[in-house]
PDB file of N, CA, C and O in Angstrom:
ATOM      1  N   UNK A   1     174.044 109.557  73.843  1.00  0.00           N
ATOM      2  CA  UNK A   1     173.631 108.286  74.450  1.00  0.00           C
ATOM      3  C   UNK A   1     172.295 107.563  73.534  1.00  0.00           C
ATOM      4  O   UNK A   1     172.196 106.429  73.065  1.00  0.00           O
ATOM      5  N   UNK A   2     171.637 108.370  73.514  1.00  0.00           N
ATOM      6  CA  UNK A   2     170.500 107.572  72.832  1.00  0.00           C
ATOM      7  C   UNK A   2     170.806 106.741  71.516  1.00  0.00           C
ATOM      8  O   UNK A   2     170.168 105.734  71.208  1.00  0.00           O
ATOM      9  N   UNK A   3     171.788 107.236  70.818  1.00  0.00           N
ATOM     10  CA  UNK A   3     172.028 106.439  69.437  1.00  0.00           C
ATOM     11  C   UNK A   3     172.857 105.357  69.772  1.00  0.00           C
ATOM     12  O   UNK A   3     172.795 104.426  68.969  1.00  0.00           O
ATOM     13  N   UNK A   4     173.783 105.178  70.936  1.00  0.00           N
ATOM     14  CA  UNK A   4     174.686 104.288  71.185  1.00  0.00           C
ATOM     15  C   UNK A   4     174.475 103.992  72.772  1.00  0.00           C
ATOM     16  O   UNK A   4     175.158 104.645  73.561  1.00  0.00           O
ATOM     17  N   UNK A   5     173.740 103.226  73.164  1.00  0.00           N
ATOM     18  CA  UNK A   5     173.638 103.095  74.627  1.00  0.00           C
ATOM     19  C   UNK A   5     174.913 102.628  75.530  1.00  0.00           C
ATOM     20  O   UNK A   5     174.999 102.750  76.752  1.00  0.00           O
ATOM     21  N   UNK A   6     175.965 102.018  74.579  1.00  0.00           N
ATOM     22  CA  UNK A   6     176.862 101.621  75.427  1.00  0.00           C
ATOM     23  C   UNK A   6     178.246 102.822  75.378  1.00  0.00           C
ATOM     24  O   UNK A   6     179.296 102.657  75.999  1.00  0.00           O
ATOM     25  N   UNK A   7     177.998 103.775  74.671  1.00  0.00           N
ATOM     26  CA  UNK A   7     179.148 104.662  74.621  1.00  0.00           C
ATOM     27  C   UNK A   7     179.078 105.698  75.912  1.00  0.00           C
ATOM     28  O   UNK A   7     178.052 106.008  76.517  1.00  0.00           O
ATOM     29  N   UNK A   8     180.368 106.137  76.171  1.00  0.00           N
ATOM     30  CA  UNK A   8     180.593 106.570  77.488  1.00  0.00           C
ATOM     31  C   UNK A   8     179.957 106.256  78.808  1.00  0.00           C
ATOM     32  O   UNK A   8     179.811 107.077  79.714  1.00  0.00           O
ATOM     33  N   UNK A   9     179.500 104.683  78.848  1.00  0.00           N
ATOM     34  CA  UNK A   9     179.225 104.375  79.892  1.00  0.00           C
ATOM     35  C   UNK A   9     180.223 104.410  81.205  1.00  0.00           C
ATOM     36  O   UNK A   9     179.883 104.732  82.343  1.00  0.00           O
ATOM     37  N   UNK A  10     181.474 104.022  80.795  1.00  0.00           N
ATOM     38  CA  UNK A  10     182.323 104.173  81.802  1.00  0.00           C
ATOM     39  C   UNK A  10     182.604 105.305  82.303  1.00  0.00           C
ATOM     40  O   UNK A  10     182.946 105.301  83.485  1.00  0.00           O
ATOM     41  N   UNK A  11     182.553 106.551  81.605  1.00  0.00           N
ATOM     42  CA  UNK A  11     182.420 107.849  82.082  1.00  0.00           C
ATOM     43  C   UNK A  11     181.386 108.080  83.065  1.00  0.00           C
ATOM     44  O   UNK A  11     181.613 108.793  84.043  1.00  0.00           O
ATOM     45  N   UNK A  12     180.167 107.479  82.858  1.00  0.00           N
ATOM     46  CA  UNK A  12     179.109 107.552  84.021  1.00  0.00           C
ATOM     47  C   UNK A  12     179.208 106.935  85.106  1.00  0.00           C
ATOM     48  O   UNK A  12     178.546 107.313  86.073  1.00  0.00           O
ATOM     49  N   UNK A  13     179.912 106.031  85.178  1.00  0.00           N
ATOM     50  CA  UNK A  13     180.044 104.980  86.386  1.00  0.00           C
ATOM     51  C   UNK A  13     181.389 105.691  87.022  1.00  0.00           C
ATOM     52  O   UNK A  13     182.258 106.255  86.357  1.00  0.00           O
ATOM     53  N   UNK A  14     181.369 105.519  88.648  1.00  0.00           N
ATOM     54  CA  UNK A  14     182.610 105.885  88.986  1.00  0.00           C
ATOM     55  C   UNK A  14     183.459 104.809  89.102  1.00  0.00           C
ATOM     56  O   UNK A  14     182.896 103.857  89.642  1.00  0.00           O
ATOM     57  N   UNK A  15     184.593 104.607  88.799  1.00  0.00           N
ATOM     58  CA  UNK A  15     185.582 103.758  88.854  1.00  0.00           C
ATOM     59  C   UNK A  15     185.782 103.081  90.256  1.00  0.00           C
ATOM     60  O   UNK A  15     186.248 101.944  90.317  1.00  0.00           O
ATOM     61  N   UNK A  16     185.389 103.860  91.510  1.00  0.00           N
ATOM     62  CA  UNK A  16     185.742 103.431  92.523  1.00  0.00           C
ATOM     63  C   UNK A  16     184.703 102.818  93.325  1.00  0.00           C
ATOM     64  O   UNK A  16     184.903 102.356  94.449  1.00  0.00           O
ATOM     65  N   UNK A  17     183.350 102.825  92.595  1.00  0.00           N
ATOM     66  CA  UNK A  17     182.064 102.212  93.050  1.00  0.00           C
ATOM     67  C   UNK A  17     181.982 101.183  92.724  1.00  0.00           C
ATOM     68  O   UNK A  17     182.247 100.882  91.560  1.00  0.00           O
ATOM     69  N   UNK A  18     181.522 100.126  93.781  1.00  0.00           N
ATOM     70  CA  UNK A  18     181.115  98.794  93.371  1.00  0.00           C
ATOM     71  C   UNK A  18     180.083  98.618  92.662  1.00  0.00           C
ATOM     72  O   UNK A  18     179.149  99.373  92.930  1.00  0.00           O
ATOM     73  N   UNK A  19     179.867  97.617  91.555  1.00  0.00           N
ATOM     74  CA  UNK A  19     179.034  97.475  90.830  1.00  0.00           C
ATOM     75  C   UNK A  19     177.799  96.840  91.568  1.00  0.00           C
ATOM     76  O   UNK A  19     177.935  95.862  92.304  1.00  0.00           O
ATOM     77  N   UNK A  20     176.360  97.559  91.292  1.00  0.00           N
ATOM     78  CA  UNK A  20     175.255  96.843  91.777  1.00  0.00           C
ATOM     79  C   UNK A  20     174.841  95.555  91.201  1.00  0.00           C
ATOM     80  O   UNK A  20     173.939  94.862  91.672  1.00  0.00           O
ATOM     81  N   UNK A  21     175.678  95.209  89.959  1.00  0.00           N
ATOM     82  CA  UNK A  21     175.061  94.230  89.309  1.00  0.00           C
ATOM     83  C   UNK A  21     175.621  92.720  89.827  1.00  0.00           C
ATOM     84  O   UNK A  21     175.171  91.688  89.329  1.00  0.00           O
ATOM     85  N   UNK A  22     176.731  92.708  90.960  1.00  0.00           N
ATOM     86  CA  UNK A  22     177.518  91.678  91.185  1.00  0.00           C
ATOM     87  C   UNK A  22     176.331  91.027  92.095  1.00  0.00           C
ATOM     88  O   UNK A  22     175.695  91.535  93.019  1.00  0.00           O
ATOM     89  N   UNK A  23     176.248  89.628  91.469  1.00  0.00           N
ATOM     90  CA  UNK A  23     175.453  88.880  92.431  1.00  0.00           C
ATOM     91  C   UNK A  23     176.277  88.091  93.542  1.00  0.00           C
ATOM     92  O   UNK A  23     177.384  87.592  93.340  1.00  0.00           O
ATOM     93  N   UNK A  24     175.628  88.054  94.661  1.00  0.00           N
ATOM     94  CA  UNK A  24     176.825  87.111  95.847  1.00  0.00           C
ATOM     95  C   UNK A  24     176.333  85.836  95.526  1.00  0.00           C
ATOM     96  O   UNK A  24     175.187  85.466  95.272  1.00  0.00           O
ATOM     97  N   UNK A  25     177.526  85.156  95.589  1.00  0.00           N
ATOM     98  CA  UNK A  25     177.593  83.915  95.596  1.00  0.00           C
ATOM     99  C   UNK A  25     177.634  82.745  96.614  1.00  0.00           C
ATOM    100  O   UNK A  25     178.772  82.584  97.054  1.00  0.00           O
ATOM    101  N   UNK A  26     176.916  82.073  97.002  1.00  0.00           N
ATOM    102  CA  UNK A  26     176.885  81.296  98.108  1.00  0.00           C
ATOM    103  C   UNK A  26     177.276  80.048  97.690  1.00  0.00           C
ATOM    104  O   UNK A  26     177.045  79.387  96.678  1.00  0.00           O
ATOM    105  N   UNK A  27     178.172  79.795  99.080  1.00  0.00           N
ATOM    106  CA  UNK A  27     178.995  78.436  98.736  1.00  0.00           C
ATOM    107  C   UNK A  27     178.346  77.193  99.007  1.00  0.00           C
ATOM    108  O   UNK A  27     177.590  77.118  99.975  1.00  0.00           O
ATOM    109  N   UNK A  28     178.608  75.933  98.060  1.00  0.00           N
ATOM    110  CA  UNK A  28     177.679  74.870  98.476  1.00  0.00           C
ATOM    111  C   UNK A  28     178.933  73.835  99.347  1.00  0.00           C
ATOM    112  O   UNK A  28     180.084  73.466  99.116  1.00  0.00           O
ATOM    113  N   UNK A  29     178.016  73.674 100.339  1.00  0.00           N
ATOM    114  CA  UNK A  29     178.844  73.085 101.341  1.00  0.00           C
ATOM    115  C   UNK A  29     178.902  71.622 101.414  1.00  0.00           C
ATOM    116  O   UNK A  29     177.779  71.136 101.273  1.00  0.00           O
ATOM    117  N   UNK A  30     179.742  70.836 101.570  1.00  0.00           N
ATOM    118  CA  UNK A  30     179.917  69.304 101.847  1.00  0.00           C
ATOM    119  C   UNK A  30     179.282  68.961 102.886  1.00  0.00           C
ATOM    120  O   UNK A  30     178.955  69.693 103.820  1.00  0.00           O
ATOM    121  N   UNK A  31     179.046  67.607 102.733  1.00  0.00           N
ATOM    122  CA  UNK A  31     178.596  67.018 104.421  1.00  0.00           C
ATOM    123  C   UNK A  31     180.245  66.894 105.367  1.00  0.00           C
ATOM    124  O   UNK A  31     181.311  66.649 104.802  1.00  0.00           O
ATOM    125  N   UNK A  32     180.154  67.038 106.290  1.00  0.00           N
ATOM    126  CA  UNK A  32     181.321  66.868 107.429  1.00  0.00           C
ATOM    127  C   UNK A  32     181.180  65.671 107.988  1.00  0.00           C
ATOM    128  O   UNK A  32     180.040  65.327 108.297  1.00  0.00           O
ATOM    129  N   UNK A  33     182.140  64.901 108.203  1.00  0.00           N
ATOM    130  CA  UNK A  33     182.238  63.619 108.792  1.00  0.00           C
ATOM    131  C   UNK A  33     182.919  63.541 110.218  1.00  0.00           C
ATOM    132  O   UNK A  33     183.758  64.441 110.268  1.00  0.00           O
ATOM    133  N   UNK A  34     182.899  63.078 110.975  1.00  0.00           N
ATOM    134  CA  UNK A  34     184.036  62.919 112.082  1.00  0.00           C
ATOM    135  C   UNK A  34     185.086  62.326 111.611  1.00  0.00           C
ATOM    136  O   UNK A  34     184.809  61.359 110.902  1.00  0.00           O
ATOM    137  N   UNK A  35     186.093  62.527 111.730  1.00  0.00           N
ATOM    138  CA  UNK A  35     187.376  61.810 111.352  1.00  0.00           C
ATOM    139  C   UNK A  35     187.847  60.430 112.028  1.00  0.00           C
ATOM    140  O   UNK A  35     188.582  59.543 111.593  1.00  0.00           O
ATOM    141  N   UNK A  36     187.115  60.574 113.332  1.00  0.00           N
ATOM    142  CA  UNK A  36     187.642  59.226 114.056  1.00  0.00           C
ATOM    143  C   UNK A  36     186.262  57.818 114.104  1.00  0.00           C
ATOM    144  O   UNK A  36     186.360  56.591 114.103  1.00  0.00           O
ATOM    145  N   UNK A  37     185.174  58.671 114.139  1.00  0.00           N
ATOM    146  CA  UNK A  37     184.207  57.622 113.931  1.00  0.00           C
ATOM    147  C   UNK A  37     183.090  57.539 112.631  1.00  0.00           C
ATOM    148  O   UNK A  37     182.232  56.693 112.380  1.00  0.00           O
ATOM    149  N   UNK A  38     183.451  58.680 111.985  1.00  0.00           N
ATOM    150  CA  UNK A  38     182.635  58.638 110.610  1.00  0.00           C
ATOM    151  C   UNK A  38     181.348  58.986 110.527  1.00  0.00           C
ATOM    152  O   UNK A  38     180.685  58.956 109.491  1.00  0.00           O
ATOM    153  N   UNK A  39     180.944  59.340 111.656  1.00  0.00           N
ATOM    154  CA  UNK A  39     179.801  59.914 111.614  1.00  0.00           C
ATOM    155  C   UNK A  39     179.455  61.134 111.251  1.00  0.00           C
ATOM    156  O   UNK A  39     180.268  62.048 111.388  1.00  0.00           O
ATOM    157  N   UNK A  40     178.067  61.385 110.675  1.00  0.00           N
ATOM    158  CA  UNK A  40     177.950  62.919 109.902  1.00  0.00           C
ATOM    159  C   UNK A  40     177.813  63.706 110.958  1.00  0.00           C
ATOM    160  O   UNK A  40     177.073  63.357 111.878  1.00  0.00           O
ATOM    161  N   UNK A  41     178.477  64.849 110.994  1.00  0.00           N
ATOM    162  CA  UNK A  41     178.197  65.925 111.707  1.00  0.00           C
ATOM    163  C   UNK A  41     177.495  66.957 111.030  1.00  0.00           C
ATOM    164  O   UNK A  41     176.652  67.541 111.711  1.00  0.00           O
ATOM    165  N   UNK A  42     177.640  67.323 109.847  1.00  0.00           N
ATOM    166  CA  UNK A  42     176.993  68.599 109.334  1.00  0.00           C
ATOM    167  C   UNK A  42     176.384  67.978 107.840  1.00  0.00           C
ATOM    168  O   UNK A  42     177.207  67.534 107.039  1.00  0.00           O
ATOM    169  N   UNK A  43     175.262  67.966 107.577  1.00  0.00           N
ATOM    170  CA  UNK A  43     174.731  67.552 106.231  1.00  0.00           C
ATOM    171  C   UNK A  43     175.085  68.372 105.342  1.00  0.00           C
ATOM    172  O   UNK A  43     175.070  67.858 104.224  1.00  0.00           O
ATOM    173  N   UNK A  44     175.486  69.736 105.366  1.00  0.00           N
ATOM    174  CA  UNK A  44     175.863  70.817 104.498  1.00  0.00           C
ATOM    175  C   UNK A  44     174.528  70.752 103.341  1.00  0.00           C
ATOM    176  O   UNK A  44     173.345  70.536 103.604  1.00  0.00           O
ATOM    177  N   UNK A  45     175.075  70.982 102.162  1.00  0.00           N
ATOM    178  CA  UNK A  45     174.049  70.874 101.326  1.00  0.00           C
ATOM    179  C   UNK A  45     173.888  69.766 100.240  1.00  0.00           C
ATOM    180  O   UNK A  45     173.879  69.876  99.014  1.00  0.00           O
ATOM    181  N   UNK A  46     173.755  68.595 101.091  1.00  0.00           N
ATOM    182  CA  UNK A  46     173.687  67.291 100.375  1.00  0.00           C
ATOM    183  C   UNK A  46     172.400  67.055  99.792  1.00  0.00           C
ATOM    184  O   UNK A  46     172.220  66.237  98.890  1.00  0.00           O
ATOM    185  N   UNK A  47     171.217  67.993 100.464  1.00  0.00           N
ATOM    186  CA  UNK A  47     169.723  67.630  99.952  1.00  0.00           C
ATOM    187  C   UNK A  47     169.489  68.214  98.842  1.00  0.00           C
ATOM    188  O   UNK A  47     168.309  68.255  98.491  1.00  0.00           O
ATOM    189  N   UNK A  48     170.675  68.928  97.832  1.00  0.00           N
ATOM    190  CA  UNK A  48     170.117  69.479  96.561  1.00  0.00           C
ATOM    191  C   UNK A  48     170.290  68.061  95.600  1.00  0.00           C
ATOM    192  O   UNK A  48     171.168  67.209  95.730  1.00  0.00           O
ATOM    193  N   UNK A  49     169.287  68.080  94.699  1.00  0.00           N
ATOM    194  CA  UNK A  49     169.107  66.922  93.693  1.00  0.00           C
ATOM    195  C   UNK A  49     170.506  67.156  92.847  1.00  0.00           C
ATOM    196  O   UNK A  49     170.911  68.283  92.561  1.00  0.00           O
ATOM    197  N   UNK A  50     171.158  65.993  92.503  1.00  0.00           N
ATOM    198  CA  UNK A  50     172.049  65.575  91.843  1.00  0.00           C
ATOM    199  C   UNK A  50     173.615  66.154  92.440  1.00  0.00           C
ATOM    200  O   UNK A  50     174.613  66.145  91.720  1.00  0.00           O
ATOM    201  N   UNK A  51     173.624  66.568  93.636  1.00  0.00           N
ATOM    202  CA  UNK A  51     174.783  67.468  94.136  1.00  0.00           C
ATOM    203  C   UNK A  51     175.792  66.030  94.471  1.00  0.00           C
ATOM    204  O   UNK A  51     177.005  66.095  94.273  1.00  0.00           O
ATOM    205  N   UNK A  52     175.143  64.760  94.992  1.00  0.00           N
ATOM    206  CA  UNK A  52     175.863  63.850  95.656  1.00  0.00           C
ATOM    207  C   UNK A  52     176.597  63.179  94.149  1.00  0.00           C
ATOM    208  O   UNK A  52     177.770  62.838  94.308  1.00  0.00           O
ATOM    209  N   UNK A  53     176.099  62.992  92.921  1.00  0.00           N
ATOM    210  CA  UNK A  53     176.543  62.299  91.968  1.00  0.00           C
ATOM    211  C   UNK A  53     177.888  63.556  91.570  1.00  0.00           C
ATOM    212  O   UNK A  53     179.014  63.161  91.270  1.00  0.00           O
ATOM    213  N   UNK A  54     177.540  65.064  91.631  1.00  0.00           N
ATOM    214  CA  UNK A  54     178.714  65.829  91.062  1.00  0.00           C
ATOM    215  C   UNK A  54     179.834  65.663  92.096  1.00  0.00           C
ATOM    216  O   UNK A  54     181.014  65.751  91.758  1.00  0.00           O
ATOM    217  N   UNK A  55     179.423  65.402  93.468  1.00  0.00           N
ATOM    218  CA  UNK A  55     180.679  65.342  94.292  1.00  0.00           C
ATOM    219  C   UNK A  55     181.528  64.004  93.975  1.00  0.00           C
ATOM    220  O   UNK A  55     182.757  64.014  94.033  1.00  0.00           O
ATOM    221  N   UNK A  56     180.760  62.811  93.624  1.00  0.00           N
ATOM    222  CA  UNK A  56     181.466  61.873  93.318  1.00  0.00           C
ATOM    223  C   UNK A  56     182.273  61.775  92.367  1.00  0.00           C
ATOM    224  O   UNK A  56     183.365  61.208  92.338  1.00  0.00           O
ATOM    225  N   UNK A  57     181.465  62.611  91.192  1.00  0.00           N
ATOM    226  CA  UNK A  57     182.561  62.850  90.048  1.00  0.00           C
ATOM    227  C   UNK A  57     183.745  63.682  90.042  1.00  0.00           C
ATOM    228  O   UNK A  57     184.721  63.438  89.332  1.00  0.00           O
ATOM    229  N   UNK A  58     183.651  64.741  90.892  1.00  0.00           N
ATOM    230  CA  UNK A  58     184.616  65.472  91.147  1.00  0.00           C
ATOM    231  C   UNK A  58     185.875  64.743  91.673  1.00  0.00           C
ATOM    232  O   UNK A  58     187.000  64.846  91.184  1.00  0.00           O
ATOM    233  N   UNK A  59     185.431  63.800  93.016  1.00  0.00           N
ATOM    234  CA  UNK A  59     186.380  63.170  93.502  1.00  0.00           C
ATOM    235  C   UNK A  59     186.921  62.238  92.830  1.00  0.00           C
ATOM    236  O   UNK A  59     188.038  61.844  93.168  1.00  0.00           O
ATOM    237  N   UNK A  60     186.296  61.705  91.793  1.00  0.00           N
ATOM    238  CA  UNK A  60     186.943  60.626  90.635  1.00  0.00           C
ATOM    239  C   UNK A  60     188.043  61.422  89.645  1.00  0.00           C
ATOM    240  O   UNK A  60     189.186  61.037  89.396  1.00  0.00           O
ATOM    241  N   UNK A  61     187.539  62.354  89.266  1.00  0.00           N
ATOM    242  CA  UNK A  61     188.140  63.407  88.466  1.00  0.00           C
ATOM    243  C   UNK A  61     189.808  63.478  89.289  1.00  0.00           C
ATOM    244  O   UNK A  61     190.796  62.914  88.818  1.00  0.00           O
ATOM    245  N   UNK A  62     189.814  64.254  90.518  1.00  0.00           N
ATOM    246  CA  UNK A  62     190.662  64.403  91.285  1.00  0.00           C
ATOM    247  C   UNK A  62     191.575  63.409  91.426  1.00  0.00           C
ATOM    248  O   UNK A  62     192.773  63.648  91.272  1.00  0.00           O
ATOM    249  N   UNK A  63     191.108  62.157  91.741  1.00  0.00           N
ATOM    250  CA  UNK A  63     192.091  61.140  91.840  1.00  0.00           C
ATOM    251  C   UNK A  63     192.664  60.830  90.841  1.00  0.00           C
ATOM    252  O   UNK A  63     193.882  60.711  90.970  1.00  0.00           O
ATOM    253  N   UNK A  64     192.074  60.568  89.453  1.00  0.00           N
ATOM    254  CA  UNK A  64     192.885  60.410  88.241  1.00  0.00           C
ATOM    255  C   UNK A  64     193.728  61.519  88.200  1.00  0.00           C
ATOM    256  O   UNK A  64     194.940  61.303  88.183  1.00  0.00           O
ATOM    257  N   UNK A  65     193.309  62.689  88.182  1.00  0.00           N
ATOM    258  CA  UNK A  65     194.517  63.734  88.011  1.00  0.00           C
ATOM    259  C   UNK A  65     195.717  63.377  88.620  1.00  0.00           C
ATOM    260  O   UNK A  65     196.790  63.318  88.020  1.00  0.00           O
ATOM    261  N   UNK A  66     195.480  63.029  90.333  1.00  0.00           N
ATOM    262  CA  UNK A  66     196.575  62.838  90.877  1.00  0.00           C
ATOM    263  C   UNK A  66     197.553  61.689  90.628  1.00  0.00           C
ATOM    264  O   UNK A  66     198.750  61.654  90.916  1.00  0.00           O
ATOM    265  N   UNK A  67     196.720  60.652  89.970  1.00  0.00           N
ATOM    266  CA  UNK A  67     197.563  59.496  89.337  1.00  0.00           C
ATOM    267  C   UNK A  67     198.498  59.978  88.303  1.00  0.00           C
ATOM    268  O   UNK A  67     199.700  59.710  88.305  1.00  0.00           O
ATOM    269  N   UNK A  68     197.816  60.802  87.295  1.00  0.00           N
ATOM    270  CA  UNK A  68     198.533  61.128  86.216  1.00  0.00           C
ATOM    271  C   UNK A  68     199.497  62.136  86.330  1.00  0.00           C
ATOM    272  O   UNK A  68     200.361  62.265  85.463  1.00  0.00           O
ATOM    273  N   UNK A  69     199.428  62.979  87.464  1.00  0.00           N
ATOM    274  CA  UNK A  69     200.373  63.864  87.905  1.00  0.00           C
ATOM    275  C   UNK A  69     201.679  62.911  89.177  1.00  0.00           C
ATOM    276  O   UNK A  69     202.561  63.345  89.919  1.00  0.00           O
ATOM    277  N   UNK A  70     201.300  61.867  88.951  1.00  0.00           N
ATOM    278  CA  UNK A  70     202.419  60.745  89.773  1.00  0.00           C
ATOM    279  C   UNK A  70     202.378  61.401  91.129  1.00  0.00           C
ATOM    280  O   UNK A  70     203.480  61.446  91.675  1.00  0.00           O
ATOM    281  N   UNK A  71     201.196  62.012  91.926  1.00  0.00           N
ATOM    282  CA  UNK A  71     201.208  62.273  92.964  1.00  0.00           C
ATOM    283  C   UNK A  71     200.983  61.135  93.996  1.00  0.00           C
ATOM    284  O   UNK A  71     201.446  61.144  95.137  1.00  0.00           O
ATOM    285  N   UNK A  72     200.138  60.055  93.404  1.00  0.00           N
ATOM    286  CA  UNK A  72     199.746  58.757  94.172  1.00  0.00           C
ATOM    287  C   UNK A  72     200.057  57.537  93.158  1.00  0.00           C
ATOM    288  O   UNK A  72     200.015  57.654  91.934  1.00  0.00           O
ATOM    289  N   UNK A  73     200.304  56.611  93.700  1.00  0.00           N
ATOM    290  CA  UNK A  73     200.469  55.437  93.000  1.00  0.00           C
ATOM    291  C   UNK A  73     199.203  54.870  92.454  1.00  0.00           C
ATOM    292  O   UNK A  73     198.242  54.781  93.218  1.00  0.00           O
ATOM    293  N   UNK A  74     199.071  54.400  90.971  1.00  0.00           N
ATOM    294  CA  UNK A  74     197.792  53.830  90.727  1.00  0.00           C
ATOM    295  C   UNK A  74     197.374  52.324  91.124  1.00  0.00           C
ATOM    296  O   UNK A  74     198.151  51.390  91.325  1.00  0.00           O
ATOM    297  N   UNK A  75     196.106  52.304  91.185  1.00  0.00           N
ATOM    298  CA  UNK A  75     195.569  50.960  92.067  1.00  0.00           C
ATOM    299  C   UNK A  75     196.159  50.117  91.151  1.00  0.00           C
ATOM    300  O   UNK A  75     196.922  50.534  90.280  1.00  0.00           O
ATOM    301  N   UNK A  76     195.716  48.409  91.353  1.00  0.00           N
ATOM    302  CA  UNK A  76     195.955  47.494  90.689  1.00  0.00           C
ATOM    303  C   UNK A  76     195.066  47.618  89.238  1.00  0.00           C
ATOM    304  O   UNK A  76     195.573  47.588  88.117  1.00  0.00           O
ATOM    305  N   UNK A  77     193.849  47.741  89.491  1.00  0.00           N
ATOM    306  CA  UNK A  77     192.748  47.770  88.507  1.00  0.00           C
ATOM    307  C   UNK A  77     193.043  48.849  87.648  1.00  0.00           C
ATOM    308  O   UNK A  77     192.458  48.754  86.570  1.00  0.00           O
ATOM    309  N   UNK A  78     193.817  49.924  87.783  1.00  0.00           N
ATOM    310  CA  UNK A  78     193.993  50.991  87.045  1.00  0.00           C
ATOM    311  C   UNK A  78     194.952  50.732  86.093  1.00  0.00           C
ATOM    312  O   UNK A  78     195.954  50.112  86.450  1.00  0.00           O
ATOM    313  N   UNK A  79     194.809  51.169  84.689  1.00  0.00           N
ATOM    314  CA  UNK A  79     195.768  51.442  83.677  1.00  0.00           C
ATOM    315  C   UNK A  79     196.106  52.737  83.335  1.00  0.00           C
ATOM    316  O   UNK A  79     195.250  53.490  82.870  1.00  0.00           O
ATOM    317  N   UNK A  80     197.298  53.105  83.515  1.00  0.00           N
ATOM    318  CA  UNK A  80     197.591  54.460  83.231  1.00  0.00           C
ATOM    319  C   UNK A  80     198.413  54.561  82.042  1.00  0.00           C
ATOM    320  O   UNK A  80     199.221  53.683  81.741  1.00  0.00           O
ATOM    321  N   UNK A  81     198.202  55.742  81.276  1.00  0.00           N
ATOM    322  CA  UNK A  81     198.428  55.986  80.172  1.00  0.00           C
ATOM    323  C   UNK A  81     199.668  57.074  80.250  1.00  0.00           C
ATOM    324  O   UNK A  81     199.644  57.873  81.186  1.00  0.00           O
ATOM    325  N   UNK A  82     200.557  57.120  79.469  1.00  0.00           N
ATOM    326  CA  UNK A  82     201.541  58.637  79.766  1.00  0.00           C
ATOM    327  C   UNK A  82     200.499  59.745  79.047  1.00  0.00           C
ATOM    328  O   UNK A  82     199.751  59.619  78.077  1.00  0.00           O
ATOM    329  N   UNK A  83     200.724  60.693  79.787  1.00  0.00           N
ATOM    330  CA  UNK A  83     199.972  61.893  79.660  1.00  0.00           C
ATOM    331  C   UNK A  83     200.805  62.959  79.439  1.00  0.00           C
ATOM    332  O   UNK A  83     201.570  63.106  80.392  1.00  0.00           O
ATOM    333  N   UNK A  84     200.993  63.909  78.402  1.00  0.00           N
ATOM    334  CA  UNK A  84     201.684  65.355  78.318  1.00  0.00           C
ATOM    335  C   UNK A  84     200.846  66.459  79.263  1.00  0.00           C
ATOM    336  O   UNK A  84     199.740  66.212  79.745  1.00  0.00           O
ATOM    337  N   UNK A  85     201.395  67.417  79.399  1.00  0.00           N
ATOM    338  CA  UNK A  85     200.817  68.397  80.434  1.00  0.00           C
ATOM    339  C   UNK A  85     199.719  68.870  79.776  1.00  0.00           C
ATOM    340  O   UNK A  85     198.706  69.128  80.427  1.00  0.00           O
ATOM    341  N   UNK A  86     199.752  69.031  78.553  1.00  0.00           N
ATOM    342  CA  UNK A  86     198.640  69.834  77.758  1.00  0.00           C
ATOM    343  C   UNK A  86     197.268  69.022  77.348  1.00  0.00           C
ATOM    344  O   UNK A  86     196.230  69.503  76.893  1.00  0.00           O
ATOM    345  N   UNK A  87     197.594  67.544  77.667  1.00  0.00           N
ATOM    346  CA  UNK A  87     196.438  66.539  77.546  1.00  0.00           C
ATOM    347  C   UNK A  87     195.848  66.519  79.207  1.00  0.00           C
ATOM    348  O   UNK A  87     194.688  66.335  79.576  1.00  0.00           O
ATOM    349  N   UNK A  88     196.844  66.727  79.887  1.00  0.00           N
ATOM    350  CA  UNK A  88     196.367  66.620  81.579  1.00  0.00           C
ATOM    351  C   UNK A  88     195.549  67.718  81.636  1.00  0.00           C
ATOM    352  O   UNK A  88     194.465  67.582  82.203  1.00  0.00           O
ATOM    353  N   UNK A  89     195.929  69.075  81.034  1.00  0.00           N
ATOM    354  CA  UNK A  89     195.252  70.214  81.365  1.00  0.00           C
ATOM    355  C   UNK A  89     193.801  69.925  80.665  1.00  0.00           C
ATOM    356  O   UNK A  89     192.898  70.757  80.752  1.00  0.00           O
TER     357      UNK A  89
END
């Protein structure tokens, strides 16, 4: 073990034991709005710096992917080019 610290490491660890090195992932929550009135119900994690810009960009990309997959029709201002599945990915 001193010559090669990675040798036989799997033999030392129990295969059924959970690793202690897994970090817990806390989900980042979006703000929730009332569907009827549009009022803010829960701010979520909207106070994280830069998170609003990230959510706007994600929404924009999801909208473009839906247009390219022909799930929704394009807007009047949108010029759509034909994209194969590889480029869409």
